[in-house]
MARLUM-232996 format. One line per field, with one value per residue (C-alpha): residue number from 1; x, y, z. Coordinates in steps of 0.05 Angstrom, whole numbers, m for minus. Example, Ala and Ser with C-alpha at 12.3 -4.5 7.8 and 13.67 -1.06 7.14 Angstrom:
REM residues 2
num c(1	2)
x c(246	273)
y c(m90	m21)
z c(156	143)
***
This chain:
REM residues 359
num c(1	2	3	4	5	6	7	8	9	10	11	12	13	14	15	16	17	18	19	20	21	22	23	24	25	26	27	28	29	30	31	32	33	34	35	36	37	38	39	40	41	42	43	44	45	46	47	48	49	50	51	52	53	54	55	56	57	58	59	60	61	62	63	64	65	66	67	68	69	70	71	72	73	74	75	76	77	78	79	80	81	82	83	84	85	86	87	88	89	90	91	92	93	94	95	96	97	98	99	100	101	102	103	104	105	106	107	108	109	110	111	112	113	114	115	116	117	118	119	120	121	122	123	124	125	126	127	128	129	130	131	132	133	134	135	136	137	138	139	140	141	142	143	144	145	146	147	148	149	150	151	152	153	154	155	156	157	158	159	160	161	162	163	164	165	166	167	168	169	170	171	172	173	174	175	176	177	178	179	180	181	182	183	184	185	186	187	188	189	190	191	192	193	194	195	196	197	198	199	200	201	202	203	204	205	206	207	208	209	210	211	212	213	214	215	216	217	218	219	220	221	222	223	224	225	226	227	228	229	230	231	232	233	234	235	236	237	238	239	240	241	242	243	244	245	246	247	248	249	250	251	252	253	254	255	256	257	258	259	260	261	262	263	264	265	266	267	268	269	270	271	272	273	274	275	276	277	278	279	280	281	282	283	284	285	286	287	288	289	290	291	292	293	294	295	296	297	298	299	300	301	302	303	304	305	306	307	308	309	310	311	312	313	314	315	316	317	318	319	320	321	322	323	324	325	326	327	328	329	330	331	332	333	334	335	336	337	338	339	340	341	342	343	344	345	346	347	348	349	350	351	352	353	354	355	356	357	358	359)
x c(m338	m274	m281	m235	m252	m300	m290	m212	m237	m198	m242	m192	m206	m173	m142	m72	m73	m125	m106	m88	m97	m130	m166	m213	m188	m241	m238	m167	m155	m149	m83	m42	33	33	106	106	176	157	98	139	187	130	106	180	183	128	137	169	234	280	322	338	288	228	193	231	171	188	132	154	93	86	22	m18	m60	m122	m160	m157	m93	m84	m15	12	m37	m99	m161	m204	m243	m242	m167	m163	m106	m80	m27	m22	6	60	92	37	59	m16	6	32	m44	m65	m63	m97	m168	m199	m159	m165	m96	m88	m95	m114	m182	m190	m251	m279	m286	m321	m369	m388	m390	m401	m342	m264	m200	m152	m95	m59	m115	m152	m190	m162	m92	m37	m26	m88	m48	m9	m76	m66	1	m26	m72	m29	21	m27	m48	37	29	m31	1	64	31	8	78	49	108	93	151	145	194	203	214	205	215	198	237	294	263	286	277	284	233	230	254	330	329	350	291	309	361	307	304	383	371	332	283	275	294	328	380	428	452	386	365	430	404	338	359	402	338	288	342	352	270	266	322	279	214	178	154	164	120	134	113	121	111	97	101	59	91	54	m7	m57	m99	m173	m169	m218	m299	m321	m355	m354	m307	m246	m181	m148	m205	m199	m125	m144	m191	m143	m82	m125	m155	m85	m66	m35	m50	m68	m64	m62	m45	m23	19	32	m26	m28	35	m16	m37	45	30	m8	m47	1	57	13	m20	9	17	7	44	44	106	115	33	28	m7	38	43	110	94	67	36	m28	4	m18	m98	m139	m209	m211	m180	m109	m73	m16	37	73	17	51	25	39	14	30	31	31	77	54	10	41	100	140	125	73	6	m56	m122	m184	m211	m277	m310	m292	m238	m177	m111	m46	m12	50	58	103	122	154	131	155	187	177	112	141	190	135	86	118	103	32	25	48	m6	m56	m42	m36	m99	m134	m103	m114	m188	m195	m159	m213	m269	m240	m243	m321	m328	m290	m278	m227	m181)
y c(m77	m86	m19	38	110	164	194	157	85	21	m47	m110	m174	m242	m290	m310	m375	m368	m354	m276	m214	m158	m92	m34	44	89	163	174	246	239	252	229	205	127	109	35	29	72	25	m32	m4	8	m63	m90	m55	m93	m162	m229	m252	m176	m207	m249	m221	m226	m298	m334	m339	m313	m279	m232	m193	m158	m117	m121	m58	m81	m11	62	77	97	119	124	160	152	162	181	119	53	28	m45	m91	m159	m195	m266	m316	m357	m385	m412	m478	m498	m565	m524	m511	m575	m606	m526	m541	m563	m528	m458	m422	m383	m304	m314	m289	m372	m376	m309	m323	m391	m358	m302	m345	m413	m433	m409	m415	m442	m442	m374	m352	m332	m267	m252	m257	m198	m217	m167	m120	m119	m85	m31	m16	m10	41	77	79	113	166	174	197	245	275	288	338	379	372	325	275	214	178	119	81	30	65	9	m70	m96	m57	m23	44	106	163	229	272	252	316	296	235	227	189	169	123	78	48	29	m23	m88	m64	11	50	114	113	65	37	26	m8	m61	m76	m89	m131	m171	m177	m195	m251	m279	m284	m318	m368	m385	m405	m339	m270	m202	m135	m56	11	43	119	160	231	264	339	391	379	441	468	448	370	340	326	345	317	237	240	279	272	238	185	164	156	109	78	61	43	m6	m36	m67	m141	m143	m68	m65	18	78	154	224	274	272	212	170	213	263	256	268	334	400	444	502	445	412	473	491	573	607	659	697	675	729	727	646	626	571	539	548	473	413	366	369	328	367	363	408	392	333	385	390	455	455	431	360	311	248	188	122	44	m3	m80	m147	m195	m248	m299	m349	m377	m442	m478	m515	m481	m503	m496	m533	m562	m546	m596	m558	m616	m586	m600	m574	m543	m528	m479	m501	m467	m400	m336	m268	m266	m188	m154	m86	m74	m101	m57	8	12	m10	43	94	67	79	140	172	143	172	245	236	224	275	325	313	319	390	405	384	435	486	489	543	512)
z c(m60	m111	m133	m100	m112	m132	m197	m207	m194	m203	m199	m187	m203	m202	m156	m134	m167	m218	m284	m274	m241	m268	m266	m297	m280	m299	m295	m316	m355	m429	m457	m398	m434	m410	m390	m391	m363	m312	m294	m301	m253	m204	m208	m203	m129	m103	m140	m105	m110	m105	m43	4	53	9	m16	m71	m122	m194	m219	m275	m266	m335	m350	m410	m425	m466	m476	m460	m490	m564	m591	m520	m490	m448	m481	m424	m427	m390	m381	m377	m364	m341	m305	m315	m265	m276	m220	m176	m142	m115	m90	m33	m8	m24	46	74	41	95	151	174	180	243	230	153	125	115	172	155	83	93	137	91	21	44	m3	m8	m48	m8	m59	m31	m3	m68	m67	m5	m26	m29	m94	m106	m97	m161	m190	m145	m166	m243	m215	m172	m234	m279	m219	m207	m274	m280	m203	m239	m289	m215	m187	m130	m105	m68	m24	27	62	120	184	228	237	305	354	300	274	251	305	271	233	158	138	164	112	37	19	m44	m9	9	m60	m49	3	10	71	37	89	80	135	112	179	205	139	151	223	194	145	195	239	183	164	231	245	169	194	249	210	240	204	235	225	229	195	129	131	73	52	4	m20	m67	m51	m57	3	m8	m19	27	23	93	143	116	62	104	63	128	128	59	63	121	85	28	76	119	54	43	67	131	151	226	238	212	240	206	228	305	303	368	393	405	486	492	471	497	463	462	433	376	353	279	281	213	181	113	69	10	12	20	83	119	180	223	241	224	277	238	181	124	142	183	193	140	86	60	82	31	78	78	83	124	158	179	165	220	186	226	225	163	193	147	193	182	252	277	302	331	290	267	205	170	211	283	299	329	296	285	219	189	125	73	7	m4	36	63	130	126	87	95	33	m16	23	5	m70	m52	3	m49	m99	m58	m33	m107	m127	m66	m80	m150	m132	m86	m129	m186	m136	m119	m188	m195	m125	m152	m233	m225	m180)
***
């Protein structure tokens, strides 16, 4: 299960403290101009060391393409790539080899495989998501041809959240602050709180929201390949993701049917909905309206406090983490959410064309 997608597929490999993280992208259409500056900018949005509220690791995260690109364009053949790991400090994890870190994947991996790489979590590390950002960047370049745009942003950190609809914000402002929130005042409040939590040696979670615009009506594969289910699968595969909803989502119980239905109308020959409580998806199929969803992320389980745990033999003991860790994953999760959304939408766009070649 290291491959994501149906027609547009990403297979990733590598561990956080191994030589590198890489992948193979298969099913990418040929003739797509590969904008290396754009791809690198997507990786830079995810990389550590961006601000005082992210880990201080200094990974350059330069991608090296090995195949599938000729004279600056995709050839339609598998695109192989690798990002070499440069700034590991494996010594930070030496004492963890015999301990199970609370709320990490250590115990579960040990039970499943009978062996694990304790250095940074190995394959379970969020460093694997860098491969997703490469795949997402390539997918975005294809989606640009179809005028499909994706914008994620931090909408909540702990109790601090945006209260208004995404339509009231200039989402481009998300890239102007460290937390990637489109409201500068709320962003400053979020950053102050994260800084406070970091000083306490603790961590905090929150919510990343995402908007997808320009998706044509008709994407989705009922009944077991519904578009919202595919997006949910993609988002919940991200490290630390704990919840997913779309449209009004978990606020649904607050609305009566008469309040949450989206009436149709005709706008110059195009069928539209006057409201969009459905979040752009009905019956598992896109309806042409904006698709918007939220992803809840837990607080990073690596905290600089003493915690109770057990060792490999089941003996109760205590653990206190050291090293360089994020006090909040949200700022670096934003580009990962976008990447997974881009690959999902492109995959379903390609699937739609197999069902209806004239689409």
